[in-house]
C-alpha positions in Angstrom: 12.4 57.6 -1.5 14.0 60.2 -3.6 16.8 60.3 -1.1 17.2 56.5 -1.8 16.7 56.0 -5.7 17.4 58.7 -8.1 14.2 57.7 -9.5 11.4 55.3 -8.3 11.0 54.3 -12.0 14.0 51.9 -11.3 12.1 50.0 -8.5 9.4 48.6 -10.9 11.6 47.9 -14.2 10.8 45.2 -16.0 14.3 44.3 -16.4 15.1 44.4 -12.6 16.0 40.7 -11.8 12.8 39.4 -13.4 14.6 36.4 -14.4 16.1 35.5 -11.0 12.9 36.3 -8.9 10.9 34.5 -11.6 12.9 31.2 -11.3 12.5 31.5 -7.4 8.8 31.9 -7.7 8.6 28.9 -10.0 10.8 26.8 -7.8 8.3 27.6 -4.7 5.4 26.8 -6.7 6.8 23.4 -7.8 8.0 22.8 -4.0 4.4 23.5 -3.1 3.4 20.5 -5.4 5.7 18.4 -4.2 4.5 18.8 -0.5 0.8 18.7 -1.6 2.0 15.4 -3.0 3.4 13.9 0.0 0.6 15.5 2.2 -2.1 13.7 0.1 0.0 10.4 -0.2 -0.1 10.6 3.5 -3.7 11.5 4.2 -4.6 8.4 2.0 -5.6 10.0 -1.4 -3.1 8.7 -4.1 -5.3 10.2 -7.1 -5.0 13.6 -5.7 -1.0 12.8 -4.8 -0.3 11.4 -8.2 -1.8 14.8 -9.9 0.7 16.9 -8.0 3.6 14.8 -8.7 2.4 14.8 -12.4 2.1 18.3 -12.8 5.4 19.2 -10.8 7.4 17.0 -13.4 5.4 18.2 -16.2 5.1 21.9 -15.7 8.5 23.0 -13.7 11.1 20.9 -15.3 13.5 23.8 -15.6 13.4 24.3 -11.9 12.7 20.8 -10.5 15.4 19.4 -8.2 16.2 15.8 -9.0 15.6 14.7 -5.4 12.2 16.2 -5.4 11.4 14.8 -8.7 12.8 11.3 -8.0 10.5 11.5 -4.7 7.3 12.3 -6.8 8.0 9.6 -9.4 8.5 7.0 -7.0 5.5 8.1 -5.1 3.5 7.7 -8.1 5.2 4.4 -8.9 4.1 2.7 -5.4 0.7 4.1 -5.5 0.1 2.6 -9.2 1.8 -0.6 -7.8 -0.8 -0.8 -5.0 -3.9 -0.1 -6.7 -3.1 -1.6 -10.3 -0.4 -4.4 -9.8 3.5 -4.9 -9.8 3.6 -5.1 -13.2 2.2 -1.3 -14.2 4.5 0.0 -11.6 7.6 -1.5 -13.1 6.5 -0.2 -16.5 6.2 3.4 -14.9 9.6 2.8 -13.2 11.3 2.4 -16.2 9.8 4.9 -18.4 10.3 7.3 -15.6 14.0 6.3 -15.3 14.5 7.0 -19.0 12.5 10.1 -19.4 14.0 12.0 -16.4 17.4 10.6 -16.5 17.0 9.2 -12.8 17.6 5.6 -13.3 20.5 5.5 -10.8 18.8 7.7 -8.5 18.6 6.0 -4.8 14.6 7.1 -4.5 13.7 5.5 -7.6 15.9 2.3 -7.2 14.5 1.9 -3.9 10.9 2.2 -5.1 11.9 -0.4 -7.7 13.2 -2.7 -5.0 10.1 -1.9 -2.7 7.7 -3.1 -5.6 9.9 -6.4 -5.9 9.5 -7.0 -2.2 5.9 -6.6 -2.2 5.5 -8.6 -5.3 7.6 -11.6 -4.0 5.9 -11.1 -0.4 2.3 -11.4 -2.3 3.5 -14.4 -4.2 4.7 -16.3 -1.2 8.3 -16.2 -2.1 9.7 -15.8 1.4 13.4 -15.7 0.1 12.7 -13.3 -2.5 10.9 -10.9 -0.2 14.0 -11.3 2.2 16.6 -10.7 -0.5 14.7 -7.3 -1.5 14.0 -6.4 1.8 18.0 -6.7 2.6 18.7 -4.6 -0.4 16.6 -2.0 0.6 18.3 -1.9 3.9 21.7 -1.9 1.8 20.5 1.5 0.1 19.7 3.6 3.4 22.6 5.9 4.4 25.3 4.3 6.4 24.9 4.8 9.9 20.9 5.8 9.4 18.7 5.7 12.2 15.0 6.2 12.8 15.6 9.6 11.8 15.7 8.6 8.3 12.7 7.6 6.3 14.7 5.6 4.2 15.9 3.5 6.7 12.4 3.4 8.3 11.0 2.0 5.4 13.7 -0.5 4.5 13.2 -1.8 8.3 9.5 -1.9 7.7 10.1 -4.2 4.4 12.2 -6.5 6.5 9.3 -7.1 8.9 6.8 -7.3 6.1 9.2 -9.7 4.5 9.4 -12.2 7.7 5.5 -12.1 8.2 5.3 -13.3 4.4 7.5 -16.0 5.3 5.4 -16.9 8.0 7.8 -16.2 10.8 5.2 -14.0 12.8 7.4 -14.1 15.8 10.5 -12.7 14.2 8.3 -10.2 12.4 6.7 -8.7 15.3 10.1 -8.5 17.1 11.5 -6.6 14.3 8.5 -4.2 14.2 8.8 -3.9 18.0 12.2 -3.2 17.9 11.6 -0.4 15.2 8.5 0.8 17.0 10.9 1.5 20.2 13.5 3.5 17.8 10.6 5.7 16.2 9.1 6.3 19.7 12.5 7.7 20.7 12.7 9.8 17.1 9.5 11.0 17.8 8.4 9.6 14.4 4.5 9.5 14.9 3.5 8.4 11.5 5.7 5.5 11.6 4.8 4.5 14.9 1.0 4.3 13.8 1.9 2.1 10.9 4.2 -0.2 13.1 1.4 -0.6 15.7 -0.9 -1.9 12.8 1.8 -4.2 11.4 2.3 -5.7 15.0 -1.6 -6.3 15.2 -1.5 -8.1 11.9 1.5 -10.3 13.0 -0.7 -11.1 16.1 -3.8 -11.7 14.0 -2.1 -13.9 11.3 -0.5 -16.0 13.8 -3.7 -17.1 15.4 -3.9 -14.7 18.5 -6.8 -12.2 17.4 -7.3 -11.1 21.4 -3.6 -10.0 21.5 -3.9 -8.2 18.3 -6.8 -6.1 19.7 -4.7 -3.6 21.6 -2.4 -2.5 18.8 -5.1 -2.7 16.1 -7.3 -0.2 18.2 -4.5 2.2 19.3 -3.4 2.2 15.6 -6.8 3.2 14.6 -7.1 6.0 17.2 -3.4 7.3 16.1 -4.3 7.3 12.6 -7.7 9.1 13.4 -5.9 11.7 14.9 -3.4 12.1 12.2 -5.7 12.0 9.4 -3.9 8.9 8.0 -6.9 8.0 6.2 -5.6 4.7 4.4 -3.7 3.5 7.5 -7.0 3.8 9.8 -8.9 2.1 7.1 -6.6 -0.7 6.8 -6.6 -0.9 10.8 -10.4 -0.9 10.6 -10.3 -3.9 8.2 -8.0 -5.5 10.7 -10.4 -5.3 13.5 -13.4 -6.3 11.4 -11.2 -9.6 10.5 -10.8 -10.1 14.3 -14.2 -9.5 15.2 -15.1 -12.4 12.6 -13.0 -14.6 13.8 -13.9 -14.4 17.2 -17.1 -16.1 16.5 -20.8 -15.7 15.4 -21.6 -13.4 18.5 -19.1 -10.8 17.1 -19.9 -10.8 13.6 -22.4 -8.0 13.6 -19.5 -5.6 15.1 -17.5 -6.6 12.0 -20.1 -6.0 9.7 -21.0 -2.7 11.1 -17.5 -1.4 10.9 -16.8 -3.0 7.3 -20.1 -1.0 6.1 -18.7 2.0 7.0 -15.3 1.4 5.2 -16.3 -0.3 2.3 -16.7 2.9 0.5 -13.2 4.3 1.3 -11.6 0.7 0.2 -13.4 0.7 -3.0 -12.8 4.1 -4.3 -9.1 4.4 -2.9 -7.9 1.3 -1.1 -4.9 -0.8 -2.4 -5.9 -4.0 -3.9 -4.8 -6.2 -1.2 -6.8 -4.3 1.1 -10.1 -4.4 -1.2 -9.6 -8.1 -1.4 -9.3 -8.5 2.3 -12.2 -6.4 3.1 -14.4 -8.0 0.6 -13.6 -11.5 1.8 -14.2 -10.5 5.2 -17.6 -9.0 4.7 -18.8 -12.2 2.3 -17.8 -14.4 5.4 -19.7 -12.2 7.9 -22.8 -12.4 5.8 -22.4 -16.2 5.7 -22.2 -16.5 9.3 -25.3 -14.4 10.1 -27.5 -15.0 7.2 -30.2 -17.7 7.8 -28.8 -20.5 5.3 -31.9 -20.9 3.4 -31.4 -17.0 2.5 -28.4 -17.4 1.3 -29.2 -20.4 -0.6 -32.2 -18.7 -2.4 -30.1 -15.6 -3.1 -26.2 -16.3 -3.4 -25.6 -13.5 -5.5 -24.5 -10.9 -3.1 -22.0 -13.0 -1.5 -20.8 -14.5 -4.7 -20.2 -11.2 -6.4 -18.0 -10.0 -2.9 -16.2 -13.3 -3.3 -15.4 -12.7 -6.9 -14.3 -9.2 -6.8 -12.1 -10.4 -3.9 -10.6 -13.2 -5.9 -9.7 -10.9 -8.9 -8.0 -8.3 -6.6 -6.0 -11.1 -5.1 -5.1 -12.4 -8.8 -4.2 -9.1 -9.6 -1.4 -8.7 -7.0 -0.3 -12.3 -7.4 -1.7 -13.5 -4.1 -3.2 -16.9 -6.0 -2.8 -18.8 -2.7 -5.3 -16.4 -1.3 -7.5 -16.3 -4.7 -7.6 -20.2 -4.8 -9.1 -20.1 -1.2 -11.5 -17.3 -2.2 -12.7 -19.4 -5.3 -12.9 -22.7 -3.2 -15.4 -21.0 -1.0 -17.2 -19.6 -4.1 -17.5 -23.1 -5.5 -18.8 -24.3 -2.4 -21.5 -21.7 -2.0 -22.5 -22.1 -5.6 -22.9 -25.9 -5.3 -25.2 -25.5 -2.1 -27.2 -22.9 -4.3 -27.5 -25.3 -7.4 -25.6 -23.3 -9.6 -23.7 -25.8 -11.0 -22.1 -24.1 -14.0 -20.6 -21.5 -11.5 -19.5 -24.2 -9.3 -17.5 -25.5 -12.3 -16.1 -22.3 -13.4 -15.1 -21.5 -9.5 -13.3 -24.9 -9.3 -11.7 -24.5 -13.0 -10.1 -21.0 -11.4 -9.5 -22.4 -8.1 -7.2 -25.0 -9.9 -5.8 -22.3 -12.3 -4.8 -20.7 -9.4 -3.0 -23.4 -7.2 -0.9 -24.1 -10.7 -0.1 -20.4 -11.1 0.9 -20.3 -7.4 3.1 -23.7 -7.7 4.5 -22.1 -10.6 8.1 -20.9 -11.4 8.4 -17.2 -11.0 12.1 -17.1 -11.5 11.5 -14.9 -15.0 9.5 -12.1 -13.1 11.8 -11.9 -10.5 15.1 -11.7 -12.9 12.9 -9.1 -15.1 12.2 -6.9 -12.2 16.0 -7.2 -10.8 17.1 -5.9 -14.0 15.0 -3.1 -13.9 16.3 -2.2 -10.4 
């Protein structure tokens, strides 16, 4: 060492590039949080994903990259939109854009438009959903292909918008074209999600038997890749499928729902919670003895009430009205006249809200984009 350095003391000097080394270490630590946030998001744990994203934005502002910061914030906003509703997502996006001067960043803009697309689809506004998906496609890089996550997300949003418009054939065709391109590009996560989307298109179009291979394949791929939220969503779709095939298959649906419900209620998106609890209630009504249900309707009514609340929070008022109608019929059969009247009032309110004018909400969200 003495032949290389005049003194070994200089090797460990407190001023020997500490600033540069410290900044590099902080940047690596911050990027580890970005990677952890994305990993937990893919795994289906939005709480831990949001924790890492918040730590990155709050503790590493001096070394944070604009792209990484925007990706973390957009991920948090989408998670909030799925679990708490579009209004909370819009408010958070606005604050994030103002606080971090990222209002015009493509990733935050894409998150805002995705929120608008989801809200329009939930409300049954087919034209609004298609317009929002077209804006997402316009934001994708020119000439982008299945190698670009932004392009894949935009194309998936377009397929979901078509499904919301009731055009299940076009939605499945769009999803199938995207699936083939993702297979060629080796995008395994996107392929698994597209299988679930194609299965749901078949299921909602009234072809449960044709949906079965898609949902089963999606379930197996998601298990293999530890995509927990997507796995549970495919499982709920399978439970809905078994329930639609008749009373003989309902025990299979109940068994699957009982295994999935803890995850759904703790980490699931609002729409997934609503679907799972509604399917559970319908399954219980199909297999239980009518006299037992009338004697003790509260377990089923609780499931239906929670399902209607989740649907209402994301603006799916037509679905919420259907659940309130079913609750009113059950309450009437059980002689719970006050509950029946309350459900009838809620049913009417949901229909009124569903048929109302939502131009104000769309204009607010468009301005936020």
